[in-house]
N, CA, C and O atoms as a printed pandas DataFrame, in Angstrom:
     atom_number atom_name residue_name chain_id  residue_number  x_coord  y_coord  z_coord
0              1         N          MET        A               1    6.262  -16.688  -21.195
1              2        CA          MET        A               1    5.512  -17.662  -20.436
2              3         C          MET        A               1    5.366  -17.133  -19.004
3              4         O          MET        A               1    6.333  -16.683  -18.390
4              5         N          LEU        A               2    4.155  -17.198  -18.500
5              6        CA          LEU        A               2    3.890  -16.780  -17.134
6              7         C          LEU        A               2    3.945  -17.974  -16.202
7              8         O          LEU        A               2    3.405  -19.039  -16.501
8              9         N          LEU        A               3    4.593  -17.786  -15.087
9             10        CA          LEU        A               3    4.654  -18.829  -14.080
10            11         C          LEU        A               3    3.856  -18.390  -12.862
11            12         O          LEU        A               3    3.805  -17.206  -12.529
12            13         N          ASN        A               4    3.257  -19.328  -12.226
13            14        CA          ASN        A               4    2.484  -19.048  -11.032
14            15         C          ASN        A               4    3.010  -19.921   -9.903
15            16         O          ASN        A               4    3.175  -21.130  -10.066
16            17         N          GLN        A               5    3.271  -19.303   -8.764
17            18        CA          GLN        A               5    3.743  -20.066   -7.619
18            19         C          GLN        A               5    2.759  -19.886   -6.482
19            20         O          GLN        A               5    2.181  -18.813   -6.308
20            21         N          LYS        A               6    2.577  -20.924   -5.727
21            22        CA          LYS        A               6    1.652  -20.904   -4.609
22            23         C          LYS        A               6    2.419  -21.210   -3.336
23            24         O          LYS        A               6    3.195  -22.163   -3.270
24            25         N          TYR        A               7    2.186  -20.376   -2.319
25            26        CA          TYR        A               7    2.850  -20.573   -1.040
26            27         C          TYR        A               7    1.797  -20.770    0.035
27            28         O          TYR        A               7    0.775  -20.083    0.049
28            29         N          GLU        A               8    2.042  -21.684    0.909
29            30        CA          GLU        A               8    1.139  -21.911    2.022
30            31         C          GLU        A               8    1.775  -21.292    3.260
31            32         O          GLU        A               8    2.949  -21.516    3.556
32            33         N          ILE        A               9    0.979  -20.515    3.968
33            34        CA          ILE        A               9    1.496  -19.888    5.184
34            35         C          ILE        A               9    0.730  -20.431    6.390
35            36         O          ILE        A               9   -0.408  -20.887    6.273
36            37         N          PHE        A              10    1.370  -20.370    7.524
37            38        CA          PHE        A              10    0.768  -20.854    8.762
38            39         C          PHE        A              10    0.853  -19.750    9.816
39            40         O          PHE        A              10    1.723  -19.787   10.687
40            41         N          PRO        A              11   -0.053  -18.762    9.739
41            42        CA          PRO        A              11    0.015  -17.643   10.690
42            43         C          PRO        A              11   -0.474  -18.045   12.075
43            44         O          PRO        A              11   -1.340  -18.908   12.222
44            45         N          ASN        A              12    0.094  -17.404   13.075
45            46        CA          ASN        A              12   -0.407  -17.615   14.432
46            47         C          ASN        A              12   -1.668  -16.750   14.617
47            48         O          ASN        A              12   -2.089  -16.070   13.681
48            49         N          GLU        A              13   -2.258  -16.771   15.792
49            50        CA          GLU        A              13   -3.531  -16.062   16.010
50            51         C          GLU        A              13   -3.407  -14.556   15.810
51            52         O          GLU        A              13   -4.283  -13.924   15.220
52            53         N          GLU        A              14   -2.328  -13.996   16.298
53            54        CA          GLU        A              14   -2.133  -12.550   16.152
54            55         C          GLU        A              14   -2.000  -12.166   14.674
55            56         O          GLU        A              14   -2.569  -11.169   14.230
56            57         N          GLN        A              15   -1.247  -12.966   13.923
57            58        CA          GLN        A              15   -1.076  -12.704   12.500
58            59         C          GLN        A              15   -2.387  -12.886   11.744
59            60         O          GLN        A              15   -2.661  -12.149   10.798
60            61         N          LYS        A              16   -3.202  -13.862   12.152
61            62        CA          LYS        A              16   -4.515  -14.053   11.528
62            63         C          LYS        A              16   -5.396  -12.826   11.716
63            64         O          LYS        A              16   -6.092  -12.398   10.795
64            65         N          GLU        A              17   -5.358  -12.269   12.920
65            66        CA          GLU        A              17   -6.147  -11.070   13.197
66            67         C          GLU        A              17   -5.689   -9.898   12.336
67            68         O          GLU        A              17   -6.511   -9.144   11.815
68            69         N          ILE        A              18   -4.377   -9.749   12.188
69            70        CA          ILE        A              18   -3.830   -8.669   11.368
70            71         C          ILE        A              18   -4.234   -8.857    9.908
71            72         O          ILE        A              18   -4.653   -7.903    9.252
72            73         N          LEU        A              19   -4.110  -10.075    9.400
73            74        CA          LEU        A              19   -4.488  -10.348    8.010
74            75         C          LEU        A              19   -5.976  -10.119    7.781
75            76         O          LEU        A              19   -6.371   -9.574    6.751
76            77         N          ASP        A              20   -6.804  -10.532    8.737
77            78        CA          ASP        A              20   -8.246  -10.302    8.622
78            79         C          ASP        A              20   -8.567   -8.809    8.605
79            80         O          ASP        A              20   -9.417   -8.356    7.838
80            81         N          ARG        A              21   -7.882   -8.055    9.453
81            82        CA          ARG        A              21   -8.097   -6.611    9.502
82            83         C          ARG        A              21   -7.681   -5.965    8.187
83            84         O          ARG        A              21   -8.390   -5.107    7.662
84            85         N          TRP        A              22   -6.535   -6.375    7.656
85            86        CA          TRP        A              22   -6.063   -5.830    6.387
86            87         C          TRP        A              22   -7.030   -6.166    5.258
87            88         O          TRP        A              22   -7.298   -5.331    4.395
88            89         N          LEU        A              23   -7.548   -7.380    5.266
89            90        CA          LEU        A              23   -8.516   -7.777    4.251
90            91         C          LEU        A              23   -9.774   -6.919    4.347
91            92         O          LEU        A              23  -10.339   -6.523    3.328
92            93         N          GLN        A              24  -10.206   -6.637    5.562
93            94        CA          GLN        A              24  -11.370   -5.781    5.766
94            95         C          GLN        A              24  -11.102   -4.364    5.237
95            96         O          GLN        A              24  -11.976   -3.763    4.613
96            97         N          TYR        A              25   -9.909   -3.835    5.482
97            98        CA          TYR        A              25   -9.559   -2.507    4.978
98            99         C          TYR        A              25   -9.542   -2.488    3.454
99           100         O          TYR        A              25   -9.971   -1.512    2.839
100          101         N          CYS        A              26   -9.049   -3.560    2.847
101          102        CA          CYS        A              26   -9.027   -3.644    1.381
102          103         C          CYS        A              26  -10.448   -3.711    0.823
103          104         O          CYS        A              26  -10.749   -3.069   -0.183
104          105         N          ARG        A              27  -11.326   -4.485    1.472
105          106        CA          ARG        A              27  -12.723   -4.550    1.041
106          107         C          ARG        A              27  -13.385   -3.183    1.142
107          108         O          ARG        A              27  -14.093   -2.747    0.235
108          109         N          GLN        A              28  -13.141   -2.527    2.254
109          110        CA          GLN        A              28  -13.735   -1.214    2.483
110          111         C          GLN        A              28  -13.227   -0.208    1.446
111          112         O          GLN        A              28  -13.998    0.608    0.941
112          113         N          THR        A              29  -11.947   -0.267    1.135
113          114        CA          THR        A              29  -11.360    0.629    0.142
114          115         C          THR        A              29  -11.940    0.354   -1.243
115          116         O          THR        A              29  -12.237    1.289   -1.986
116          117         N          TYR        A              30  -12.103   -0.924   -1.599
117          118        CA          TYR        A              30  -12.686   -1.291   -2.894
118          119         C          TYR        A              30  -14.103   -0.745   -3.015
119          120         O          TYR        A              30  -14.446   -0.107   -4.011
120          121         N          ASN        A              31  -14.921   -0.997   -2.002
121          122        CA          ASN        A              31  -16.311   -0.550   -2.049
122          123         C          ASN        A              31  -16.403    0.970   -2.092
123          124         O          ASN        A              31  -17.250    1.524   -2.792
124          125         N          SER        A              32  -15.540    1.639   -1.350
125          126        CA          SER        A              32  -15.530    3.097   -1.351
126          127         C          SER        A              32  -15.121    3.639   -2.724
127          128         O          SER        A              32  -15.737    4.578   -3.228
128          129         N          ALA        A              33  -14.090    3.055   -3.326
129          130        CA          ALA        A              33  -13.633    3.498   -4.641
130          131         C          ALA        A              33  -14.699    3.226   -5.706
131          132         O          ALA        A              33  -14.899    4.045   -6.603
132          133         N          LEU        A              34  -15.377    2.092   -5.614
133          134        CA          LEU        A              34  -16.450    1.774   -6.558
134          135         C          LEU        A              34  -17.582    2.784   -6.426
135          136         O          LEU        A              34  -18.106    3.264   -7.431
136          137         N          LEU        A              35  -17.954    3.105   -5.214
137          138        CA          LEU        A              35  -19.011    4.083   -4.970
138          139         C          LEU        A              35  -18.605    5.463   -5.474
139          140         O          LEU        A              35  -19.410    6.162   -6.090
140          141         N          ASP        A              36  -17.354    5.861   -5.215
141          142        CA          ASP        A              36  -16.859    7.152   -5.701
142          143         C          ASP        A              36  -16.867    7.199   -7.222
143          144         O          ASP        A              36  -17.234    8.215   -7.813
144          145         N          LYS        A              37  -16.469    6.116   -7.849
145          146        CA          LYS        A              37  -16.436    6.048   -9.316
146          147         C          LYS        A              37  -17.843    6.177   -9.888
147          148         O          LYS        A              37  -18.056    6.906  -10.856
148          149         N          GLN        A              38  -18.796    5.477   -9.298
149          150        CA          GLN        A              38  -20.186    5.553   -9.759
150          151         C          GLN        A              38  -20.748    6.954   -9.541
151          152         O          GLN        A              38  -21.388    7.516  -10.430
152          153         N          ARG        A              39  -20.507    7.514   -8.363
153          154        CA          ARG        A              39  -21.032    8.837   -8.034
154          155         C          ARG        A              39  -20.472    9.899   -8.970
155          156         O          ARG        A              39  -21.212   10.755   -9.456
156          157         N          LYS        A              40  -19.166    9.846   -9.223
157          158        CA          LYS        A              40  -18.535   10.842  -10.093
158          159         C          LYS        A              40  -19.108   10.753  -11.508
159          160         O          LYS        A              40  -19.342   11.780  -12.146
160          161         N          TYR        A              41  -19.334    9.537  -12.000
161          162        CA          TYR        A              41  -19.875    9.386  -13.347
162          163         C          TYR        A              41  -21.314    9.901  -13.417
163          164         O          TYR        A              41  -21.672   10.597  -14.367
164          165         N          HIS        A              42  -22.135    9.570  -12.432
165          166        CA          HIS        A              42  -23.532    9.993  -12.462
166          167         C          HIS        A              42  -23.682   11.500  -12.290
167          168         O          HIS        A              42  -24.600   12.096  -12.853
168          169         N          GLU        A              43  -22.797   12.121  -11.523
169          170        CA          GLU        A              43  -22.899   13.560  -11.290
170          171         C          GLU        A              43  -22.369   14.380  -12.454
171          172         O          GLU        A              43  -22.992   15.368  -12.844
172          173         N          SER        A              44  -21.237   13.993  -13.011
173          174        CA          SER        A              44  -20.606   14.851  -14.013
174          175         C          SER        A              44  -20.194   14.131  -15.290
175          176         O          SER        A              44  -19.573   14.732  -16.166
176          177         N          LYS        A              45  -20.534   12.849  -15.404
177          178        CA          LYS        A              45  -20.165   12.044  -16.582
178          179         C          LYS        A              45  -18.660   12.015  -16.821
179          180         O          LYS        A              45  -18.208   11.828  -17.951
180          181         N          GLU        A              46  -17.883   12.201  -15.752
181          182        CA          GLU        A              46  -16.425   12.139  -15.841
182          183         C          GLU        A              46  -15.940   10.797  -15.328
183          184         O          GLU        A              46  -16.579   10.163  -14.489
184          185         N          SER        A              47  -14.816   10.385  -15.841
185          186        CA          SER        A              47  -14.222    9.132  -15.403
186          187         C          SER        A              47  -13.407    9.361  -14.128
187          188         O          SER        A              47  -12.885   10.452  -13.899
188          189         N          TYR        A              48  -13.309    8.338  -13.321
189          190        CA          TYR        A              48  -12.579    8.388  -12.057
190          191         C          TYR        A              48  -11.470    7.355  -12.165
191          192         O          TYR        A              48  -11.712    6.156  -12.028
192          193         N          HIS        A              49  -10.249    7.827  -12.411
193          194        CA          HIS        A              49   -9.131    6.936  -12.701
194          195         C          HIS        A              49   -8.373    6.545  -11.437
195          196         O          HIS        A              49   -8.634    7.044  -10.343
196          197         N          ARG        A              50   -7.437    5.646  -11.630
197          198        CA          ARG        A              50   -6.648    5.135  -10.511
198          199         C          ARG        A              50   -5.855    6.243   -9.821
199          200         O          ARG        A              50   -5.699    6.224   -8.600
200          201         N          ASP        A              51   -5.359    7.197  -10.585
201          202        CA          ASP        A              51   -4.631    8.317   -9.979
202          203         C          ASP        A              51   -5.534    9.099   -9.026
203          204         O          ASP        A              51   -5.110    9.510   -7.946
204          205         N          ASP        A              52   -6.784    9.297   -9.443
205          206        CA          ASP        A              52   -7.743    9.995   -8.585
206          207         C          ASP        A              52   -8.010    9.192   -7.310
207          208         O          ASP        A              52   -8.131    9.759   -6.224
208          209         N          MET        A              53   -8.100    7.881   -7.451
209          210        CA          MET        A              53   -8.344    7.023   -6.295
210          211         C          MET        A              53   -7.175    7.075   -5.322
211          212         O          MET        A              53   -7.377    7.089   -4.108
212          213         N          GLN        A              54   -5.955    7.103   -5.849
213          214        CA          GLN        A              54   -4.779    7.144   -4.985
214          215         C          GLN        A              54   -4.666    8.489   -4.276
215          216         O          GLN        A              54   -4.214    8.555   -3.133
216          217         N          THR        A              55   -5.076    9.557   -4.950
217          218        CA          THR        A              55   -5.106   10.860   -4.312
218          219         C          THR        A              55   -6.124   10.862   -3.177
219          220         O          THR        A              55   -5.872   11.401   -2.100
220          221         N          GLN        A              56   -7.275   10.251   -3.436
221          222        CA          GLN        A              56   -8.300   10.152   -2.400
222          223         C          GLN        A              56   -7.792    9.309   -1.221
223          224         O          GLN        A              56   -8.098    9.606   -0.067
224          225         N          LEU        A              57   -7.030    8.274   -1.511
225          226        CA          LEU        A              57   -6.482    7.430   -0.445
226          227         C          LEU        A              57   -5.561    8.233    0.473
227          228         O          LEU        A              57   -5.583    8.049    1.690
228          229         N          LYS        A              58   -4.757    9.118   -0.102
229          230        CA          LYS        A              58   -3.878    9.962    0.710
230          231         C          LYS        A              58   -4.702   10.808    1.675
231          232         O          LYS        A              58   -4.345   10.949    2.845
232          233         N          MET        A              59   -5.804   11.371    1.182
233          234        CA          MET        A              59   -6.662   12.180    2.054
234          235         C          MET        A              59   -7.347   11.305    3.103
235          236         O          MET        A              59   -7.493   11.705    4.258
236          237         N          ASP        A              60   -7.763   10.111    2.689
237          238        CA          ASP        A              60   -8.427    9.206    3.628
238          239         C          ASP        A              60   -7.487    8.762    4.742
239          240         O          ASP        A              60   -7.916    8.590    5.883
240          241         N          LYS        A              61   -6.217    8.577    4.422
241          242        CA          LYS        A              61   -5.254    8.163    5.454
242          243         C          LYS        A              61   -5.072    9.257    6.501
243          244         O          LYS        A              61   -4.765    8.966    7.657
244          245         N          LYS        A              62   -5.261   10.518    6.101
245          246        CA          LYS        A              62   -5.180   11.611    7.068
246          247         C          LYS        A              62   -6.420   11.626    7.958
247          248         O          LYS        A              62   -6.325   11.901    9.154
248          249         N          ASN        A              63   -7.581   11.332    7.374
249          250        CA          ASN        A              63   -8.847   11.379    8.117
250          251         C          ASN        A              63   -9.108   10.113    8.925
251          252         O          ASN        A              63   -9.759   10.163    9.968
252          253         N          TYR        A              64   -8.605    8.986    8.449
253          254        CA          TYR        A              64   -8.852    7.692    9.099
254          255         C          TYR        A              64   -7.516    7.041    9.439
255          256         O          TYR        A              64   -6.941    6.346    8.601
256          257         N          PRO        A              65   -7.020    7.253   10.641
257          258        CA          PRO        A              65   -5.680    6.759   11.006
258          259         C          PRO        A              65   -5.528    5.240   10.933
259          260         O          PRO        A              65   -4.412    4.742   10.789
260          261         N          PHE        A              66   -6.634    4.499   11.029
261          262        CA          PHE        A              66   -6.506    3.032   10.972
262          263         C          PHE        A              66   -5.991    2.565    9.617
263          264         O          PHE        A              66   -5.443    1.467    9.514
264          265         N          LEU        A              67   -6.158    3.386    8.565
265          266        CA          LEU        A              67   -5.644    2.999    7.247
266          267         C          LEU        A              67   -4.117    3.032    7.200
267          268         O          LEU        A              67   -3.513    2.474    6.284
268          269         N          LYS        A              68   -3.497    3.677    8.173
269          270        CA          LYS        A              68   -2.033    3.723    8.222
270          271         C          LYS        A              68   -1.440    2.415    8.731
271          272         O          LYS        A              68   -0.235    2.189    8.616
272          273         N          GLU        A              69   -2.284    1.555    9.293
273          274        CA          GLU        A              69   -1.800    0.260    9.788
274          275         C          GLU        A              69   -1.332   -0.643    8.655
275          276         O          GLU        A              69   -0.439   -1.470    8.833
276          277         N          ILE        A              70   -1.942   -0.475    7.499
277          278        CA          ILE        A              70   -1.637   -1.323    6.346
278          279         C          ILE        A              70   -0.734   -0.540    5.395
279          280         O          ILE        A              70   -0.884    0.673    5.251
280          281         N          SER        A              71    0.187   -1.221    4.758
281          282        CA          SER        A              71    1.062   -0.525    3.814
282          283         C          SER        A              71    0.247   -0.102    2.588
283          284         O          SER        A              71   -0.856   -0.601    2.364
284          285         N          SER        A              72    0.786    0.794    1.822
285          286        CA          SER        A              72    0.023    1.357    0.706
286          287         C          SER        A              72   -0.121    0.393   -0.475
287          288         O          SER        A              72   -1.059    0.525   -1.262
288          289         N          GLN        A              73    0.784   -0.565   -0.611
289          290        CA          GLN        A              73    0.747   -1.446   -1.784
290          291         C          GLN        A              73   -0.536   -2.279   -1.881
291          292         O          GLN        A              73   -1.122   -2.330   -2.963
292          293         N          PRO        A              74   -1.000   -2.927   -0.821
293          294        CA          PRO        A              74   -2.249   -3.682   -0.956
294          295         C          PRO        A              74   -3.447   -2.794   -1.303
295          296         O          PRO        A              74   -4.334   -3.203   -2.054
296          297         N          LEU        A              75   -3.465   -1.583   -0.754
297          298        CA          LEU        A              75   -4.573   -0.680   -1.057
298          299         C          LEU        A              75   -4.501   -0.189   -2.498
299          300         O          LEU        A              75   -5.533   -0.012   -3.145
300          301         N          GLN        A              76   -3.296    0.032   -3.004
301          302        CA          GLN        A              76   -3.153    0.440   -4.403
302          303         C          GLN        A              76   -3.497   -0.710   -5.341
303          304         O          GLN        A              76   -4.003   -0.484   -6.440
304          305         N          GLU        A              77   -3.230   -1.925   -4.920
305          306        CA          GLU        A              77   -3.597   -3.105   -5.704
306          307         C          GLU        A              77   -5.119   -3.200   -5.854
307          308         O          GLU        A              77   -5.624   -3.664   -6.877
308          309         N          VAL        A              78   -5.833   -2.760   -4.833
309          310        CA          VAL        A              78   -7.300   -2.732   -4.888
310          311         C          VAL        A              78   -7.746   -1.847   -6.055
311          312         O          VAL        A              78   -8.661   -2.211   -6.793
312          313         N          PHE        A              79   -7.105   -0.692   -6.223
313          314        CA          PHE        A              79   -7.475    0.215   -7.305
314          315         C          PHE        A              79   -7.158   -0.390   -8.669
315          316         O          PHE        A              79   -7.907   -0.209   -9.629
316          317         N          LEU        A              80   -6.054   -1.101   -8.743
317          318        CA          LEU        A              80   -5.697   -1.774   -9.997
318          319         C          LEU        A              80   -6.735   -2.835  -10.346
319          320         O          LEU        A              80   -7.131   -2.960  -11.504
320          321         N          ARG        A              81   -7.173   -3.594   -9.353
321          322        CA          ARG        A              81   -8.183   -4.626   -9.584
322          323         C          ARG        A              81   -9.518   -4.020  -10.013
323          324         O          ARG        A              81  -10.206   -4.565  -10.876
324          325         N          LEU        A              82   -9.876   -2.891   -9.405
325          326        CA          LEU        A              82  -11.114   -2.217   -9.791
326          327         C          LEU        A              82  -11.018   -1.709  -11.224
327          328         O          LEU        A              82  -11.973   -1.826  -11.991
328          329         N          GLU        A              83   -9.891   -1.156  -11.578
329          330        CA          GLU        A              83   -9.691   -0.668  -12.941
330          331         C          GLU        A              83   -9.759   -1.817  -13.950
331          332         O          GLU        A              83  -10.362   -1.678  -15.014
332          333         N          LYS        A              84   -9.142   -2.948  -13.614
333          334        CA          LYS        A              84   -9.206   -4.117  -14.500
334          335         C          LYS        A              84  -10.629   -4.640  -14.625
335          336         O          LYS        A              84  -11.036   -5.086  -15.697
336          337         N          ALA        A              85  -11.385   -4.588  -13.539
337          338        CA          ALA        A              85  -12.777   -5.043  -13.579
338          339         C          ALA        A              85  -13.596   -4.176  -14.531
339          340         O          ALA        A              85  -14.410   -4.695  -15.296
340          341         N          PHE        A              86  -13.390   -2.875  -14.491
341          342        CA          PHE        A              86  -14.120   -1.992  -15.400
342          343         C          PHE        A              86  -13.635   -2.151  -16.839
343          344         O          PHE        A              86  -14.435   -2.078  -17.772
344          345         N          ASP        A              87  -12.338   -2.366  -17.027
345          346        CA          ASP        A              87  -11.826   -2.603  -18.379
346          347         C          ASP        A              87  -12.476   -3.848  -18.987
347          348         O          ASP        A              87  -12.862   -3.845  -20.156
348          349         N          GLY        A              88  -12.593   -4.902  -18.192
349          350        CA          GLY        A              88  -13.250   -6.119  -18.666
350          351         C          GLY        A              88  -14.718   -5.892  -18.972
351          352         O          GLY        A              88  -15.247   -6.452  -19.933
352          353         N          PHE        A              89  -15.374   -5.083  -18.171
353          354        CA          PHE        A              89  -16.786   -4.770  -18.402
354          355         C          PHE        A              89  -16.960   -4.006  -19.715
355          356         O          PHE        A              89  -17.854   -4.324  -20.499
356          357         N          PHE        A              90  -16.117   -3.008  -19.960
357          358        CA          PHE        A              90  -16.251   -2.209  -21.168
358          359         C          PHE        A              90  -15.835   -2.977  -22.421
359          360         O          PHE        A              90  -16.251   -2.627  -23.526
360          361         N          ARG        A              91  -15.019   -4.021  -22.262
361          362        CA          ARG        A              91  -14.679   -4.886  -23.400
362          363         C          ARG        A              91  -15.762   -5.938  -23.626
363          364         O          ARG        A              91  -15.686   -6.720  -24.574
364          365         N          LYS        A              92  -16.763   -5.955  -22.757
365          366        CA          LYS        A              92  -17.876   -6.915  -22.810
366          367         C          LYS        A              92  -17.442   -8.340  -22.440
367          368         O          LYS        A              92  -18.108   -9.313  -22.792
368          369         N          ASP        A              93  -16.313   -8.445  -21.725
369          370        CA          ASP        A              93  -15.847   -9.749  -21.267
370          371         C          ASP        A              93  -16.483  -10.170  -19.941
371          372         O          ASP        A              93  -16.666  -11.358  -19.676
372          373         N          LYS        A              94  -16.818   -9.175  -19.112
373          374        CA          LYS        A              94  -17.293   -9.466  -17.754
374          375         C          LYS        A              94  -18.521   -8.637  -17.435
375          376         O          LYS        A              94  -18.868   -7.707  -18.164
376          377         N          ASN        A              95  -19.175   -8.985  -16.336
377          378        CA          ASN        A              95  -20.311   -8.212  -15.861
378          379         C          ASN        A              95  -19.849   -6.951  -15.147
379          380         O          ASN        A              95  -18.659   -6.752  -14.900
380          381         N          TYR        A              96  -20.823   -6.101  -14.821
381          382        CA          TYR        A              96  -20.504   -4.865  -14.115
382          383         C          TYR        A              96  -19.897   -5.205  -12.752
383          384         O          TYR        A              96  -20.407   -6.081  -12.054
384          385         N          PRO        A              97  -18.807   -4.520  -12.363
385          386        CA          PRO        A              97  -18.158   -4.822  -11.071
386          387         C          PRO        A              97  -19.095   -4.593   -9.887
387          388         O          PRO        A              97  -19.902   -3.663   -9.874
388          389         N          LYS        A              98  -18.963   -5.459   -8.910
389          390        CA          LYS        A              98  -19.775   -5.361   -7.686
390          391         C          LYS        A              98  -18.904   -4.920   -6.544
391          392         O          LYS        A              98  -19.386   -4.773   -5.421
């Protein structure tokens, strides 16, 4: 049996700014990984897996220092969500990921 718990947080202004920034980084990472996945498939018909995305993230953190502000777990969760979205699409359960 799966349990779900919900927590309400009350961040101050500084924490809100940090959370908003982290959310923006996660959105940017998702869109970048989706674009990379599409590009790799169209160019070489090869799949772009989560391991490849995480390797790319390591390189991106070297090139874009602002990505070091956020811990790696939320960014890796983005890749897991993208992979699940494509799995659902290929099972014909969901539409193509956006």
